[in-house]
GURO-977489 format. One record per residue (C-alpha): residue in one letter; z, y negated, x. Coordinates in pm, whole numbers, padded with zeros to 5 digits, always signed. Each point is the difference from the previous one (the first is absolute). Layout:
! residues N
AZYX
...
//
This chain:
! residues 739
X+03625-15400+06894
X+00311+00163+00142
X+00153-00286+00198
X+00337-00030+00165
X+00162-00339+00023
X+00304-00139+00175
X+00136-00242-00259
X+00266-00227+00148
X+00015-00262-00267
X+00150-00035-00340
X-00074-00230-00289
X+00254-00111-00255
X-00184-00015-00327
X+00219-00093-00290
X-00135+00156-00314
X+00143-00182-00300
X-00135+00243-00258
X+00110+00320-00158
X-00206+00253-00181
X+00193+00108-00305
X-00186+00245-00219
X-00050-00252-00277
X-00151-00266+00224
X-00289+00224+00093
X-00127+00001-00353
X-00071-00371+00009
X-00105-00017+00364
X-00352-00132-00018
X-00212-00209-00228
X-00310+00163-00142
X-00329-00143+00126
X-00157-00179-00295
X-00348+00026+00154
X+00023+00372+00062
X+00182+00071-00328
X-00260-00165-00221
X-00030+00101-00367
X-00263+00266+00068
X+00211+00157+00277
X+00306-00003-00224
X-00206+00180-00262
X-00058+00309+00215
X+00339+00018+00173
X+00324+00149-00127
X+00192-00296+00139
X-00030-00289+00243
X+00135+00106+00337
X-00077-00075+00362
X-00340-00156+00057
X-00259+00258+00094
X+00183+00293-00165
X-00134+00087-00345
X+00151+00283-00200
X-00239+00062-00286
X+00132+00018-00354
X-00015+00348-00147
X-00261-00097-00257
X-00263-00086+00261
X-00234+00282+00099
X-00196-00152+00288
X-00144+00237+00259
X-00054-00108+00358
X-00376-00026-00068
X+00036-00263-00274
X+00330-00168+00091
X-00151-00305+00170
X-00303-00013-00229
X+00223-00037-00308
X+00259-00227+00162
X-00208-00269+00170
X+00180-00268-00202
X+00342+00130+00102
X-00095-00022+00369
X-00193-00325-00058
X-00309+00147+00164
X-00311-00213+00004
X-00357+00128+00005
X-00003+00017+00381
X+00310+00223+00021
X-00027+00378+00009
X+00245+00284+00058
X-00155+00299+00179
X+00154+00346+00043
X+00081+00038+00369
X+00210+00313+00018
X+00128+00282-00217
X+00313+00168+00124
X+00223+00284-00121
X+00357-00019+00126
X+00241+00282+00084
X+00117+00015-00363
X-00354+00077-00119
X-00063-00335-00172
X-00324-00190+00058
X-00015-00373+00064
X-00301-00227+00030
X-00028-00288+00245
X-00229-00288-00102
X-00127-00273+00232
X-00081-00354-00115
X-00345-00139+00081
X-00124-00354-00048
X-00378-00042-00026
X-00030+00342+00163
X+00227-00084+00296
X+00333+00175+00053
X+00316-00205-00051
X+00235+00103+00281
X+00334+00142-00123
X-00086-00038-00371
X+00054+00352-00130
X+00137+00160-00313
X+00139+00350-00032
X-00038+00167-00340
X+00242+00282-00080
X-00153+00234-00259
X+00145+00293-00191
X-00181+00209-00263
X-00296-00237+00018
X+00212-00311-00070
X+00097-00276+00244
X+00375-00050-00038
X+00067-00225+00301
X-00202-00244+00209
X+00121-00187+00306
X-00163-00211+00265
X-00150-00344+00059
X-00301-00175-00155
X-00117-00339+00131
X-00089-00230-00290
X-00229-00301-00014
X-00199+00056+00320
X-00277-00258+00026
X-00194+00042+00324
X-00352-00026+00137
X-00055+00340+00162
X-00271-00117+00242
X+00164-00040+00345
X-00082-00307+00207
X+00054+00167+00337
X-00160+00321+00121
X+00179+00329+00051
X-00071-00026+00373
X+00163-00344+00028
X+00298+00122-00201
X+00040+00298+00233
X-00003-00225+00307
X+00276-00209-00157
X+00205+00313-00078
X-00046+00135+00353
X+00092-00333+00155
X+00324-00002-00199
X+00095+00333+00163
X-00070-00124+00354
X+00015+00350+00151
X-00132+00107+00341
X-00160+00329-00108
X-00097+00111-00351
X-00028+00358-00128
X-00382-00010-00023
X-00026-00116+00362
X+00140+00322+00154
X-00218+00312+00047
X-00062+00188-00324
X+00148+00311+00164
X+00340-00167+00022
X+00279+00088-00237
X+00036-00374-00067
X-00363-00064-00096
X-00068-00147-00343
X-00330-00141-00115
X-00016-00372-00079
X+00093-00078-00361
X-00286-00170-00187
X+00239-00173-00238
X+00024-00030-00375
X-00055-00293-00237
X+00279-00023-00259
X+00218-00233-00205
X+00309-00075+00209
X+00316+00033-00209
X+00281-00217+00146
X+00271+00232-00135
X-00114+00273+00241
X+00161-00180+00294
X+00304-00218+00055
X-00159-00150+00312
X-00302-00141-00184
X-00132-00353+00009
X-00171+00001-00339
X+00189-00016-00330
X-00297+00070-00230
X-00269+00272+00008
X-00279-00067+00249
X-00324+00167+00105
X+00069+00164+00337
X-00113+00253+00257
X+00240+00275+00106
X-00031+00164+00342
X+00207+00283+00146
X+00020-00070+00372
X+00171+00228+00252
X+00061-00080+00366
X+00083+00225+00293
X+00129-00271+00233
X+00241-00116-00127
X+00061+00286-00241
X-00018-00152-00349
X-00192+00005-00326
X-00032-00239-00294
X-00177-00052-00330
X-00128-00355+00036
X-00104-00207-00303
X-00251-00280+00062
X-00090-00269-00257
X-00367+00067-00080
X-00067-00371-00050
X+00194-00169+00280
X+00060+00272+00262
X+00374-00063-00012
X+00232+00295+00067
X+00184+00060-00328
X+00227+00285+00106
X+00047+00279+00254
X+00178+00323-00092
X+00101+00259+00258
X-00165+00343-00008
X+00282+00160+00203
X+00240+00203-00206
X+00193+00142+00166
X-01140+02723-00114
X+00097+00079+00341
X+00376+00002-00038
X+00258+00158+00229
X+00379-00022+00001
X+00141-00151+00316
X+00353-00064+00120
X+00092-00359+00077
X+00304-00155+00167
X+00030-00332-00182
X+00182-00310+00120
X+00245-00030-00290
X-00003+00324-00202
X+00007+00278+00257
X-00231+00299-00015
X-00248-00001-00287
X-00313+00182-00111
X-00323-00200-00003
X-00361+00075-00093
X-00260-00022+00277
X-00366+00081+00059
X-00120+00263+00250
X-00285-00095+00226
X-00188+00215+00251
X+00250-00060+00281
X+00310-00156-00158
X+00178-00121-00313
X-00045-00350-00137
X+00242-00226-00188
X-00212+00019-00314
X+00101+00129-00343
X-00313+00077-00201
X+00186+00165-00288
X+00160-00308-00158
X-00242-00221-00191
X-00280-00127+00224
X+00207+00077+00306
X+00272-00146+00225
X-00122-00097+00348
X+00256-00123+00252
X-00073-00145+00341
X+00158-00180+00291
X-00169-00335-00038
X-00367+00093-00060
X+00016+00345+00158
X+00045+00328-00188
X+00305+00195+00117
X-00045+00360+00121
X+00227+00288+00102
X-00073+00338+00161
X+00236+00235-00187
X+00084-00187-00325
X+00360-00049+00113
X+00032-00377+00012
X+00294-00079+00231
X-00150-00242+00254
X+00215-00319-00011
X-00309-00215+00052
X-00143+00137-00325
X+00320-00020-00207
X-00077-00335-00169
X-00339+00130-00116
X+00143+00336-00106
X+00279-00172-00194
X-00243-00231-00181
X-00222+00297-00085
X+00286+00201-00152
X+00134-00303-00189
X-00350-00070-00139
X-00022+00357-00127
X+00334-00035-00178
X-00102-00338-00140
X-00325+00143-00135
X+00194+00290-00154
X+00247-00230-00174
X-00261-00215-00171
X-00226+00296-00083
X+00277+00221-00139
X+00177-00282-00186
X-00285-00220-00124
X-00308+00219+00051
X-00134-00262+00243
X-00257+00134+00246
X+00050-00213+00311
X+00081-00368-00006
X-00323-00104-00175
X+00038+00269-00267
X-00336+00152+00094
X+00078+00202+00313
X-00076-00257+00270
X+00069+00118+00356
X+00344-00106+00126
X-00052-00132+00353
X+00301-00072+00220
X-00015-00185+00333
X+00330+00021+00187
X+00133-00159+00318
X-00225-00301-00051
X+00012-00290+00249
X+00251-00275-00071
X-00132-00227-00278
X-00007-00371+00065
X+00338-00166-00051
X+00193+00322-00073
X+00298+00121+00201
X+00136+00249-00255
X-00149+00327-00130
X-00261-00069-00265
X-00252+00193-00207
X-00264-00095-00254
X-00289+00117-00213
X-00337-00148+00096
X-00246+00026-00289
X-00288-00130+00213
X+00022+00312+00218
X+00150+00227-00265
X+00283+00107+00225
X+00374-00030+00068
X+00116-00142+00332
X+00341+00048+00164
X+00126-00210+00294
X+00291+00022+00239
X+00015-00323+00198
X+00322+00110+00170
X-00119+00281+00225
X+00347+00034+00151
X+00150+00153-00313
X-00192+00318-00070
X+00172+00047-00338
X-00132-00333-00121
X-00328+00115-00152
X-00029-00092-00373
X-00126+00347-00101
X+00300+00117-00205
X-00046+00136-00352
X+00089-00330-00166
X-00213-00212+00235
X-00309+00218-00052
X+00064+00015-00375
X+00035-00379-00003
X-00344-00055+00158
X-00161+00268-00216
X+00126-00189-00306
X-00171-00315+00125
X-00319+00204-00007
X+00070+00098-00361
X+00064-00364-00093
X-00328-00107+00162
X-00187+00252-00215
X+00186-00074-00326
X+00187-00325-00073
X-00135-00165+00319
X+00293-00240+00009
X-00077-00318+00192
X+00185+00017+00330
X+00193-00326-00024
X+00285-00156-00199
X+00171+00204-00273
X-00303+00226-00026
X+00034+00091+00368
X+00374+00051-00038
X-00068+00243-00285
X-00255+00180+00219
X+00261+00042+00273
X+00260+00113-00252
X-00222+00264-00161
X-00078+00127+00351
X+00374+00015+00077
X+00076+00179-00327
X-00253+00275+00054
X+00068+00026+00371
X+00358+00075-00099
X-00115+00244-00270
X-00217+00191+00249
X+00306+00036+00224
X+00211+00112-00297
X-00263+00259-00103
X+00043+00167+00340
X+00369-00049+00082
X+00147+00008-00352
X+00261-00260+00103
X+00058-00170-00334
X+00231-00265+00150
X-00240-00128+00266
X-00148-00333-00108
X-00071-00123+00354
X-00331-00067+00176
X-00071+00042+00369
X+00330+00151+00105
X-00162+00286+00194
X-00155-00197+00284
X+00184-00251+00216
X+00105-00324-00171
X+00278-00221+00127
X+00217+00029-00312
X-00125+00341-00107
X-00228-00075-00297
X-00299-00207-00108
X+00120-00048-00358
X+00269+00118-00237
X-00078+00025-00373
X+00365+00028-00097
X+00101-00312+00192
X-00301-00216+00096
X+00230-00282+00109
X+00111+00215+00294
X-00347-00066+00149
X-00014-00364-00115
X-00230+00103-00286
X+00057-00136-00353
X+00120+00238-00267
X-00049-00253-00282
X-00308-00203-00083
X+00013-00333+00187
X+00361+00075+00090
X+00170+00017+00340
X-00247+00063+00288
X-00307-00067-00220
X-00263-00164+00222
X-00249-00266-00102
X-00083-00192+00319
X-00076+00236+00286
X-00280+00216+00141
X-00178+00222-00257
X+00096+00329+00168
X+00367-00096+00015
X-00001-00116-00363
X-00159+00318-00135
X+00212+00235+00211
X+00312-00185-00114
X-00058-00073-00370
X-00091+00366-00061
X+00375+00062-00015
X+00014-00101-00368
X-00220+00282-00130
X+00152+00240+00253
X+00342-00069-00154
X-00147+00031-00352
X-00119+00349+00090
X+00342+00095+00138
X+00178-00119-00317
X-00249+00176-00229
X+00022+00327+00193
X+00366+00000+00100
X+00171-00236-00246
X+00229-00298+00049
X+00037-00363-00115
X+00000+00109-00364
X-00299+00235+00040
X+00020+00372-00073
X-00199+00183+00266
X-00288+00216-00127
X-00057+00184+00329
X-00240-00046+00288
X-00292+00193-00144
X-00016-00184-00333
X+00041-00334+00176
X-00284+00093+00236
X-00226+00096-00293
X+00056-00342-00155
X-00063-00180+00331
X-00315+00203+00072
X-00155-00057-00342
X+00079-00370+00030
X-00143-00024+00352
X-00322+00186-00073
X-00067-00084-00364
X+00188-00283-00166
X-00040-00241+00291
X-00365+00101+00042
X-00159-00323-00127
X+00245-00240+00167
X-00080-00058+00369
X+00238-00301+00019
X+00286+00184-00170
X+00347-00150-00036
X+00340+00162-00033
X-00016-00072-00375
X-00329+00192-00018
X+00160+00292+00184
X+00297-00002-00237
X-00223-00005-00308
X-00225+00271+00143
X+00299+00223+00081
X+00136-00038-00352
X-00341+00084-00148
X-00026+00300+00233
X+00345+00122-00109
X-00097-00040-00365
X-00321+00193+00054
X+00166+00281+00196
X+00324+00043-00193
X-00032-00178-00336
X-00007-00350-00138
X+00375-00038-00027
X+00109+00282+00227
X+00306-00012+00220
X-00233-00009+00301
X-00161-00317-00136
X+00336-00162-00069
X+00130+00079+00349
X-00325-00125+00155
X+00050-00330-00180
X+00369-00018+00094
X-00081+00067+00366
X-00240-00296+00005
X+00266-00204-00175
X+00251+00101+00267
X-00225-00128+00282
X-00065-00326-00185
X-00371+00035-00077
X-00092-00189-00320
X-00166+00215-00266
X-00149-00128-00321
X+00151+00261-00231
X-00236-00108-00276
X-00269+00185+00189
X+00193+00320-00061
X+00081-00082-00363
X+00177-00293-00158
X+00378+00032+00011
X+00091-00200-00312
X-00294-00089-00221
X-00048-00232-00296
X-00362+00054-00111
X-00203-00299-00113
X-00036+00010-00378
X-00338-00170+00026
X-00118+00256+00254
X+00110+00286-00228
X-00186-00133-00302
X-00288-00190+00164
X-00081+00130+00351
X-00256-00210+00195
X-00276+00261-00015
X-00188+00201-00265
X+00231+00211-00218
X-00199+00318+00060
X+00074-00009+00373
X+00370+00060-00062
X+00047+00233-00298
X+00371+00044+00085
X+00230-00266+00147
X+00266+00146+00224
X+00286-00200+00157
X+00222+00160+00266
X+00329-00106+00160
X+00230+00181+00240
X+00311-00132-00175
X-00023-00185-00336
X-00268-00132-00235
X+00101-00283-00236
X-00218-00123-00284
X+00027-00218-00312
X-00373+00018-00073
X-00155+00037-00340
X-00263+00260+00089
X-00304-00042-00222
X-00272+00176+00200
X-00156+00310-00152
X-00006+00163+00344
X+00283+00233+00108
X+00273-00170+00205
X+00230+00199+00231
X+00317-00117+00177
X+00129+00221+00286
X+00328-00083+00173
X+00229+00183+00237
X+00323-00117-00161
X-00014-00192-00327
X-00244-00155-00248
X+00152-00304-00171
X-00168-00126-00317
X+00147-00341-00077
X+00008-00175-00341
X-00352-00092-00105
X-00153+00325+00123
X-00228+00183-00240
X-00285+00246+00040
X-00254+00220-00170
X+00014+00380-00010
X-00178+00038+00336
X+00292-00136+00204
X+00177+00253+00229
X+00304-00035+00227
X+00051+00247+00283
X+00272+00042+00259
X-00119+00114+00347
X+00310+00063+00214
X-00130-00167+00314
X+00300+00045+00224
X+00014+00378-00031
X-00221+00276+00132
X-00116+00064-00358
X-00297-00230+00049
X-00222+00119-00281
X+00248+00032-00289
X-00093-00230-00285
X+00182+00032-00332
X-00053-00185-00324
X+00255-00222-00167
X+00190+00164-00283
X+00130-00298-00192
X+00066-00373+00002
X+00357-00112-00059
X+00167-00340+00010
X+00259-00084+00265
X+00271-00200-00176
X+00115-00191+00310
X-00335-00118+00137
X-00201+00001-00321
X-00281+00156+00206
X-00189+00311-00099
X-00010+00297+00234
X-00208+00311+00000
X+00230+00300+00014
X-00169+00235+00245
X+00038+00375-00003
X+00098+00139+00343
X-00294+00134+00203
X-00079+00361+00085
X+00256+00178-00216
X-00100-00171-00324
X-00375-00034+00043
X-00063+00291-00235
X+00194-00182-00273
X-00181-00333+00006
X-00239+00089-00283
X+00263+00153-00228
X+00129-00199-00297
X+00367-00069-00019
X+00196+00149-00279
X+00133-00318-00159
X+00249+00195-00205
X+00149+00152+00317
X+00003-00339+00166
X+00211-00135-00285
X+00242+00291+00025
X+00073-00057+00372
X+00187-00313+00107
X+00112-00137+00337
X+00286-00249+00037
X+00115-00238+00135
X-00331-00148+00112
X+00003-00202+00224
X+00289+00158+00195
X+00151+00022+00348
X-00127+00351+00080
X+00198+00196-00257
X-00136+00075-00350
X+00020+00255-00281
X-00276+00188-00181
X+00039+00132-00355
X-00219+00263-00162
X-00026+00367-00086
X-00109+00297+00211
X-00049-00200+00321
X-00117+00243+00270
X-00077-00230+00294
X+00055-00361+00106
X-00194-00152+00289
X+00005-00359+00133
X-00290-00159+00192
X-00031-00326+00191
X-00304-00228-00025
X-00182+00195+00274
X+00021+00318-00206
X+00262+00157+00228
X+00263+00217-00165
X+00350-00134+00083
X+00206+00211-00245
X-00058+00328-00181
X+00216+00238-00201
X-00089+00306-00214
X+00201+00119-00299
X+00251-00286+00039
X+00357+00058-00112
X+00051-00371-00047
X-00252-00271-00090
X+00169-00275+00199
X-00209-00082+00307
X+00133-00166+00316
X-00284-00095+00234
X+00099+00052+00366
X-00013-00325+00200
X-00228-00152-00259
X-00181-00314+00109
X-00063-00274-00249
X-00330+00020-00185
X-00198+00191-00259
X+00005+00380-00025
X-00155+00256-00234
X+00192+00285-00161
X-00188+00307-00119
X+00196+00199-00260
X-00129+00347-00083
X+00102+00196-00311
X-00128+00327-00144
X-00249-00206-00207
X-00137-00270+00229
X+00058-00238+00289
X+00059-00371-00035
X+00019-00269+00268
X+00231-00300-00031
X+00046-00304+00218
X+00344-00090+00135
X+00092-00321+00183
X+00274+00012+00265
X+00162-00337+00073
//
């Protein structure tokens, strides 16, 4: 819903917490029930509950994933996962949505999304309800349940009571028997799964619609969720309210032109209330028609943005007709311009309660794009319209409303919403400074609302993700901006794909989904992923970084040698950390063991292994996301008495990793003093090139045919570096420690 509010209050919320980078890595405790031994056996690591990144050795396909992992999900004989939807996103990757059933009855909101590549599931995320124990025979009839649901609405006129020729007519919903999942709604009564009827009930007077859940044994109302979200083609000329003269697509009838575009998807039909708008000469300048004409043009541009950018055909992805009803009567309780998407009628409605101000119709590019995005959400992630989930819905709608406007105007600095039509202070929201509209820009920070009306809460708390988008696109607060278009790709993939199985999504879910989307689009450890994470950090949203990869990892020796599942299920044991891996294990398993770290692998006293042990450095904080190079030697550090793998720099030395060192040459070349303060001397004959690398494989010093062999590192930081010395015979790499 696009809702304007006059906020005249302010809350002082003192937030005695700070989100330093390191604190994120230990943010949340792992769920011992979810992360049982069987689940640990298939996952690369234990991260956020519900997010499972499969270890590389597992080769499950979506068809056998749940069949072979019933123990991991603790499924009993009455549980079943059934393929509900197969979807290919704008990147060309296919994902499979599975629905949980208990004794043949659907479990509401219990869905899992399987991400598959080359026939292998590499990621699964969603929610599975364990330990359901219910009698599925209802004690009350469907008819009695419907009467209870209808009575809870207490409307004067329902949609099935008007003539079937009316635009508002909808047949009476017969209801559905299901397992009610309490996590679907914050406003629920039940705290455990219950057998329930679900009815979708729409009323004409007053204008409202709800999904009503009725306990199938007692008749009690468990929850109510709102349903209100907010090739005959000719070129016409339109005088719009906010963008001047524009070209629109219309349809030619026998006597006139109609405000219908039949050349985009299933069509765009725009009316004044329920009436189709017509014009004699296809020059649309009548002031009485300007709101409809403006909404029509903005809908065309919105369709174009999503189709050209994400290959999305209309808001449902399948070419549904886009129906706009403008200049609607004033909705109950509203005194400001408002618009919404109504899934019951499959249309978008735009209101102008203040008929005095003609430029107060919410039909600007960003307002229309906002409502269109609600339609996309309804047909993809279907975020519950309350609490944090509703705030995320409003924020996604704001983000893409703004992007639609940007796609037309090209104004890269405009991060406002609703500034075109009349608002007392000139804008509905401001991504760059949410506080200017009494919206929070940090999670549960200043202006965050918890005790107020649902609409006010959602339209206020959306400021957090709005500000995240601004920081990710534009930069600021320690975040390097990656540009609007990349930020929008991440947000879109998150909104339509990674949040798909989570109707009651939280800000933490949105953060994790955005990070996963960035990894998928740009690389596991790409700069885009790092900035996505930092932007969430900047707005104070807690992220369990272990769900991305462990930061510092000390693998369990017992797990390495004796994993809690059959040995043949994990032929290779791989352990991954963004920063360091430390181990003092005596590795006795006959299976290959691989350590991968972004910075350093530390093998402490007591470590030993067989021949099938490998140590790899994956520079995680660079754009070189796929470079993995083998260790070249183990040497002892005199000061710490620890053992380090000396890692060859990535990219430039990959071709050398399988070559044997010439030990004789190594003995001929010396480097001293070592350790040093950034200045050292190399001795040897016929030295043709000297190059120094840091631990990320970046070259920080290089000289060819040196006249002197004394090296002074410019502004050298303390730490370990690698020096490659090339002669006419061979190259050798030596470690140097700068103190």
